[in-house]
PAFIVO-637176 format. One record per atom (N, C-alpha, C): x negated, y negated, z negated. Coordinates in steps of 0.05 Angstrom, whole numbers, plus 5000, padded with zeros to 4 digits. Example, Ala and Ser with C-alpha at 12.3 -4.5 7.8 and 13.67 -1.06 7.14 Angstrom:
PAFIVO-637176
473651144844/475450904844/473650664844/474350454858/472750214857/474249994843/
END
This chain:
PAFIVO-637176
498350235000/500050005000/498249765000/498849585018/497049345021/497449154998/495149024990/495348824968/495948554980/497348384965/497948104973/496647914953/495947664964/494647464947/496847314932/496447284907/498447154891/497646864886/499546684885/498946394880/500546324856/499246184837/500646104813/501445804815/500945664838/501745374841/504645354848/505745154836/508645114843/508844964869/510545044886/510844904912/511644614908/510344414923/510944124921/511744014948/512343744948/513043614974/510743604993/511243565020/509143565041/507643295040/505043295044/503343055043/503442905070/503142625070/503142465096/500642525111/500642485137/498242535153/496042325146/493642415150/491242245144/490342115170/489941835170/489141685193/486241595190/484841585212/482141475211/482341165212/480141045204/480040745204/480540645232/479240765252/479540675280/482440695289/483840925281/486540955289/488340745277/487840675252/489440475239/489040205252/486540135257/486039865269/487139855297/486740065313/487840055340/490940045340/492140195322/495040195320/496039915313/494739795293/495539525285/495139325308/493039355323/492439175345/494639205367/495439465372/497539495392/500139375383/500739405357/503139285347/503138985349/500838865343/500638575346/501038485375/499738635394/499938555422/502838585432/504338785422/507038825430/508838605418/508238525393/510038325380/509238045388/506637995390/505637715396/503737735420/504837775444/503137815468/501637555475/503037325475/501737065481/503336855467/502036675452/503436475437/501736225433/503036005427/501735755421/501535725391/499235645381/498735605352/497535325349/498635165331/497634895325/496434895298/494034775296/492634755270/490234585273/488934535250/486434375249/484034555251/482034455266/479634605271/477734575247/476534805238/474534795217/472535025222/470235005209/468135215212/467435265241/467135055257/466635095286/463735185289/463435395305/460735515310/460535565340/458335475352/457835525381/455535725383/456235965394/454236175397/452336115420/449936245420/448136205442/449236315468/451036495467/452336605491/454336415504/455036205490/457036015500/459736055488/460236275473/462736325460/463036135436/465536065428/466035895406/467836035386/467136005360/468636125339/469335905319/471835905310/472735705291/475235805277/476235645258/478535725243/480635505246/483135595253/485435415254/486835435227/487335205215/488635205188/490734995186/492535035167/494434825159/494734845129/496734725118/496934725089/497634995077/498635185093/499535435083/497635665088/496035665110/494435895117/492235815136/490436005142/488235965161/488136205180/487236165205/487236375225/484536365239/482836575236/480436585251/481036595281/479436455297/479836425326/477236455341/477436595363/475036625381/475836535409/474036395422/474536305450/472036365466/472536525487/470236615503/469136385521/466736415530/465336205545/466936105570/468136285584/469636215609/471936025602/473236065579/475435895570/474335625560/472035635547/470835385536/470135205559/469035315581/468235145604/470535015618/472935115615/475234985628/476434755611/475534715587/476634505570/475834235581/477534025579/476933765588/475933585566/475533695542/474533545519/472533725504/471233615485/469333765469/470533825441/470234075434/471334165408/469634045385/471033985363/469733875340/471333935315/470033955292/471433995267/473333755261/475633825250/477633615244/479633565265/479233665289/481233625311/483733785305/485933675314/488533825313/489133925341/489134185344/489334305371/491834475373/492834495397/494734705404/493234905421/493235165411/491635375423/493435585434/493035665459/494535885471/492736135471/493836355460/492336605460/493936835450/492537055445/493937295436/492637375409/494237505392/493337595366/492137875369/490037925354/488738185355/487038225331/485838465329/484038535307/481338605319/479238475308/476538545316/475738795301/475539025316/475239285303/472739315287/470539205296/468039235282/468139135253/469538915250/469738795223/472538815211/474338925227/477138955217/478338685211/477538485227/478538215221/480738135240/482838045228/485137945243/484537665254/484837615280/484137355291/485737305317/485537055326/486836965351/484736935373/485337065396/483537045419/484636825437/483336585436/484436345450/483536345479/485436265496/484836235525/485035945534/486735795522/487035505528/487235355502/486535095504/486834915481/487234635491/488834485476/489234205482/489734055457/488833805456/489333645432/492333615427/493133595402/495933585395/496733305387/499033205399/500132945390/498532705400/499232465391/497832215398/495032215389/494432335367/491632345358/489932505377/491132705390/489632855410/489032685434/490932515442/490432335464/488132135458/488232035434/486131855426/483331995425/483332235416/480832385415/479832435443/481632515461/480832555489/479832295501/481132075494/480231815504/477531735494/477031785469/474431705457/472131885469/472732135473/470632305485/470132225514/472232145529/471832055556/470331795557/470931615539/469431365537/466431415532/465931595514/463131655507/461631775531/462931945546/461732065570/461131855591/463031675597/462631475617/460631265608/460631205582/458631005572/455831115575/455531375570/452931505573/451931495602/453731485621/453031465649/452431175658/452930985640/452330705646/454630555660/457030665661/459230535675/460230295660/459630275634/460630045618/458429825615/456029865627/453829685622/454429405634/453729205619/454128925628/452328855652/450028995655/448228935676/449428995704/451329175705/452529245731/454929075738/455828905719/458128745724/457428515743/459228455762/458728255783/460428005778/459327765785/460927525781/463127505802/465327365795/467527335813/466927115833/467827135858/467426915878/469026675869/467826435874/469126185866/471526125884/471226185910/473426135929/473926385945/475426575934/475926825948/477526785974/476626925995/478026906020/480727056019/480727306010/483127466007/483027595980/485227595965/485427725939/487027975942/485928205935/487328455936/488528515908/491028615908/492428675883/493428965885/492629125864/493529405862/495329425838/497929455843/499929475822/502529575834/504529585818/507129675829/508429445844/509729515866/511129315882/513629215869/514729365850/517229285836/516729175808/514329185799/513729095772/513528795769/513428705744/513228415738/510428315743/508428485745/505628395747/505128245773/506128345795/505728215821/507027945822/509427925810/510827675810/509427465793/508227555770/506727375753/504227275768/502927455782/500427375797/501127175819/503327235834/504127045856/504926775845/506226765822/507126515811/504626345802/502726475789/500326335781/498726235805/498526405826/497026325850/498426095864/501126095865/502525875878/502125615863/501925635836/501625385820/498825275821/496825455822/494025365821/492925285848/493125475867/492025425894/493125625913/494525545934/495625745954/493325925964/493726185961/491626375969/492826605984/491126746000/491926986014/491827225995/494027345990/494227575971/495327815986/493828035983/494628285996/495428485974/497828585975/498728785955/498429065966/497029235950/496829515957/498429665936/500929735941/502729845921/501830115911/502430165886/501630425873/503530485851/503730745844/505130835821/503430785796/504430645776/502830565753/503530715728/505230915730/506131065706/506931345714/506131535697/506931815702/504631985712/505132235717/503032425725/501732355752/503232235770/502232175797/500731905797/500831755775/499731485775/496731475781/495031645768/492131615773/491431655802/492531865815/491931915843/492931685861/495331585855/496431355870/494831105867/493831055843/492130815839/489530835854/488331075854/485831115868/486231065898/488431175909/488931145938/489430845944/490930705927/491530425932/488930255931/487230315912/484630175909/482930225934/482830465943/481230525967/482330395992/485030375993/486330256016/485829956018/486029815995/485729525995/482829446001/480829615996/478029556002/477629526032/479229666048/478829656077/480129416090/481629256075/482929016086/480828806093/480828696117/478728506125/478828256107/476428186097/476127936083/476727956053/477428186042/478028206014/475428145998/475627945980/473327855964/473427945935/475828005925/476128085897/478728245895/478928425875/481228595872/482228565843/484928535840/486128545813/487728805812/487228965790/488629215786/489829205758/492329295756/493529295730/496529325731/497829265708/500729275705/501429135680/504129105675/505028985651/504729165627/505729075604/505429215579/507129475578/506529635558/508029885554/506730045531/507730285527/506630455506/504030575515/502730705496/500230835503/500531045525/502731195524/503331385545/503731245572/505131015571/505630875596/503030775609/501130695593/498630585604/496530805607/497131045602/495131255602/493831305629/495131245651/493931285677/491431115681/491230895667/488930725671/486530815654/486931045640/484631165626/483631405641/484631455665/483731685681/480831645691/479331865690/476531855697/476131805727/477931915743/477731875773/478131585779/480031455766/480431165771/478031005762/476931075739/474530935729/472230945749/471831175760/469531195779/470231055805/472731045813/473530895838/473130595833/473730495809/473330205803/470330145803/468730325792/465830275791/464630275819/465830435837/464730455865/465830245883/467730075875/468929875892/466729675902/466629615927/464429435937/464829145930/467229065921/467728785913/468428775883/468128545870/468828535841/471728605836/472128735813/474728825805/475428705778/477828585776/478928475751/481128665741/480828765717/482828955706/484728795687/487328835691/489328695675/491428905668/490929055647/492729275640/494129205613/496729195614/498229155589/497928875578/497828865551/497428615537/494628585526/494128375512/491428325503/490428535484/492128655468/491228865449/490729125462/491629165487/491229425501/488529425515/486829615509/484229635522/484029915534/483829935560/483630185574/480830225585/480330465594/477730525607/477430355632/479530315646/479430135670/478429855663/479329755639/478329495630/475429495625/474329715614/471529725607/469729765632/470729895653/469129935677/469229695695/471429555695/471829325714/469729115709/469328945729/467328735727/468328515708/470928495704/471928295685/474628395676/475228355649/477728435638/479428195633/482028215641/483927995635/485928105615/486927925598/488828005578/491528085590/492327955611/494928005624/494527965654/496428055671/496227995700/496227705706/497727545690/497627255695/494927135689/493627235668/490927145661/489027225683/489427465695/487627555717/487927365740/490327275747/490727085769/489326825763/489426735737/488026485730/485026505733/483926745727/481126785730/480226795759/481926905776/481126955804/481826715822/484126595819/485026375836/483926115825/482525955841/481525705831/483725505827/483425325807/485425125801/484824875819/486524835839/486024625858/486024345845/487924305827/488024045813/485523995797/484624195783/482224165767/479824105785/479724245808/477524195827/477623915838/480023815844/480323545855/479423345833/480323385808/479523205787/476523215783/475423445785/472523465781/471023325804/472123355828/470823215851/471022915848/473322815839/473622525834/471622425813/471422585792/469522505771/466622495782/465922705797/463222715808/462822495828/464922425843/464722215863/464121945849/465621895827/465121645812/462321645800/461421865789/458721875778/456621835799/457121955823/455221925845/455121635855/457421505856/457421225865/455821055845/456221095819/454720935800/451820995802/451121255805/448221325807/447021195832/448521205855/447421085879/447120775876/449020655862/448720365858/446320295841/445820455820/443420405803/440920455819/440920675835/438520735851/438020515872/440220405884/439920195904/438719945891/439719865868/438619635854/435719675847/435019905837/432219965829/430419955853/431320075875/429720075899/429419795911/431519635910/431319355920/429319195904/429419225877/427519085860/424619165866/424219425870/421519515876/420619415904/422519405922/421819315949/421119015949/422618855934/422018565932/419218525920/418618675899/416018645886/413818725905/414218945920/412119035939/411818835961/414018705971/413918515992/412318265983/412818175958/411317945948/408318005946/407618245936/404818315934/403618335962/405018445981/403918466008/403618196021/405418006015/405117746026/402617606016/402117625990/399817505979/397217625990/397117885992/394718016002/394417936032/396617916047/396417856075/395217576080/396117386063/395017116066/392117106061/391217256041/388317256034/386717376057/387717576069/386217716090/386517596117/388717446122/389317366150/387617136159/386916936142/385616696151/382916746165/381016876153/378416926167/378817106191/380717276190/380917466213/382617346236/384117136229/385717016250/383916886271/381816746262/379916616280/378516826298/377617036285/376217246300/378117366320/380717406312/382617516330/383117336354/383017066350/383416886372/381116896392/378616916381/376316936399/376417196415/377217406402/377517666417/379717646438/381817496431/384017476451/383017326476/381317116472/380316966496/378517136512/376817296498/375017476513/376517686528/378617776515/380217986528/381717876552/382617626550/383917506574/382017466596/379417396589/377417366610/376817636623/376917846609/376318116620/378818256630/381018116631/383518246639/383218346668/384218576675/384018676703/385218486723/387318346716/388518166735/386617936743/385217836722/383217626728/381017736746/380017976740/377918086757/378918146785/381418236788/382518286814/382718026830/383517816817/383617556832/380917476842/378817506825/376117426833/375217606856/375617866854/374718046875/376318006901/378817936898/380417886922/379317636937/378717436923/377617196936/374917256949/373317416935/370717486946/371017656971/372917836971/373418006995/374417847019/376017657014/377017487036/374617337048/372817237032/370417097043/368717287060/368217527050/366617717065/367917797091/370517827090/371917897115/371717677136/371817437127/371517207146/368817197158/366717247142/364017247152/363617477171/364717707165/364317937183/365717887210/368017767209/369417717234/367817517251/366717317239/365117117254/362617247266/361217427250/358817557260/359517747283/361817877282/362618057303/363117917329/364317687328/364817537352/362217447366/360217407350/357617327362/356017557373/356217797362/354618027371/355818187393/358318197397/359618377417/358918307445/358818057455/358118007483/355218087490/353318047472/350618117477/350318427479/351618567461/351518867462/352818977487/355018847496/356318947520/354418907544/353118687546/351218637569/348918837567/347818897545/345619087542/346519357551/348919447545/350019707552/350319727583/351219517595/351519517624/348819547639/346819417629/344119437640/343119717638/343419847615/342420127612/343920317630/346420267635/348020447652/346920427681/346420187690/345320157718/342620297720/340920267700/338320387702/338520697702/340320807687/340621097687/341621207714/343421067726/344421157752/342221137773/340720927772/338520897791/336421117788/335721177763/333821387757/334821657767/337321707765/338421967774/338321987804/338721777818/338621777847/335821817857/333921727841/331121737850/329721997842/331222197830/329922457822/328922607846/326722757846/325622887870/327523107880/327823117905/329523317918/328523597913/325823637913/324723907909/325424017882/325323857862/326023947835/328924027834/330623887848/333423947849/333924217861/332424277884/332724537897/331724767879/329524727865/328424927847/330424997825/331724797816/333624837794/336024997804/336824947829/339125097840/338525387844/335925447854/335225737857/335025877830/333925757811/333725887784/336525947773/338325757777/341025807767/342326037781/341826067807/343026297822/341926557812/339226577808/338026827798/339026897770/339226687754/340326737727/343126847728/344726747746/347426837749/347527127758/345727207776/345727477786/344927677764/343127597746/342227777724/344127777700/346027607699/347827597676/349727837675/349927977652/351928197650/354728117655/355227867648/357927767653/358627757683/356527697698/357027697727/357627967738/356228177727/356728457735/359528527727/360328457703/363128527694/365128387712/364428147722/366327997738/366828137765/364928307773/365228447798/366728717795/367828777771/369429007767/368129227751/365729187743/364429397726/365329367697/364629577681/365329577652/363029687636/362929617610/360929727591/362429917573/361430177572/362730377556/361230417530/362730427507/361530457480/363030677466/361530827447/362831027431/364230907407/365131077389/366630987365/364930817347/362230847348/360430697331/359430437345/360430387369/359630147383/357030167400/355930417402/353530467418/354230507447/352430397465/353030417494/352830717503/354630797520/354731067531/353731057559/351431197564/350231187591/350231467604/351031677589/351031947599/353632087591/354832237609/357332377602/356832587581/354332677577/353732877557/353932767528/354032497526/354332367499/357132387489/359032477505/361832487496/362932767500/365132817486/366633067488/369532997492/371033197501/373933157505/375233087478/376832877477/378232787453/376932557439/374432487447/373032257434/374432007443/374331807425/375331547431/372931377441/373331217462/371231047473/372430767477/370630567478/371430297483/370430197510/371930037524/371229927550/371229627549/368829497554/368629207554/368929117583/371028957589/371528857616/370628567618/370928447641/370228167644/372027997626/374428077623/376227937605/377728147588/377028167563/378328347544/376928617541/378228777524/377129047518/379329247520/378529507524/380429727525/379529947507/381430097495/380830337479/381930577495/380330797499/381131027515/380231277501/381431497509/380731767499/379731937521/377432067516/376232237537/377832497540/378732547564/380132797569/378333017580/376332937596/374433127607/371732997609/369633137600/366833037602/365333217622/364233097644/362833247665/360033147668/358233237651/355433137652/354033247678/352133097689/350633187712/348233347703/347533557717/345133717709/342633557713/340633607695/338133457698/336633567722/335233387737/333733477761/331433647752/330833867768/328634037762/325933897768/323933947752/321433817755/319733937777/
END
């Protein structure tokens, strides 16, 4: 018979299952994800820590509790502001448990400042960033033109600002004003203001630009704190006057602009010259100039009279001895005057001409008679020349004529020369195609040899 094991313990209730730590944490994490998949949490930032990896860890707290929060680097880089202790934030994320430490925390994906304080914080951080880039420096501010050719205005076409500007301009000095309308309030306002500012810059002759709007709440004026608008104002090629809200309202646009006006009306007073004040100033300057010219004229007249008196005294002292010398020089000069010399030479020439004419009348008959005698003697001598000598001369002339080459050429002969001007006496000196020259009794000819037929030399 088989034996059985006996137990003396009394049977009790069944025990609950045993969970590992990892199972508990993962289960709790899944429960949190199912119950709080994504939510917004508002609280104050404390214990802010920036890891070397770029991740940020901090605690969100309020009067009742605190919540550890982690934000990964990719989410931090998308923020438009810098995290700091003491900020009140609205954080979007999911709840979870960090398994390694078993710590309940919020995994943040987005964050934004909460309430009006958040706007002011964002504004201060933006101001600090733009100031660090030098956009607020006074050295880059430009003076306004004294007499602007065209005034550009960037504001709402229906707002009171443009009417205030036109009224002030009409009162002070009629000016050319170009309105570039823009939306000045709401989400589309920053982009609309940038487009309007860019558009008005292209208008021909624009010398200065007024940008702004009337008063309103901080939210109403928030478009003029936009960073894109601030950079567009800084890049404007002409001076910009910012007139946003009232005197107590200071926007980033005011800080970047070349000049800040308390109101749009004040901006118009700064830009548009006061014609009446200019006329009064001109009248005042005209009176001062007239008085100054009168004083200068009297002073110059007194100096001139004194100089004239001194010059007269010096002239009298110097003129007496020199006047006599000047008179003697004048008489000598008149004696040497060319007209006087011409008169003397003319009279002398007339005398010589008369003498020459008289001498010619006396010499011409004698010379004529002498010439007639010589002519008769020459004719008689020629008639008395020996006949034999005359015949000898005629024979010599005939022989000379017979030996002259020109006489030979006159009978139809020619002198042949080669290209170098040498006489050709033998046909062997030429070849077919050579150019030769022919000297005739009258003129020359150029010819080409077609055939050369030299004669054979006689045998010895």
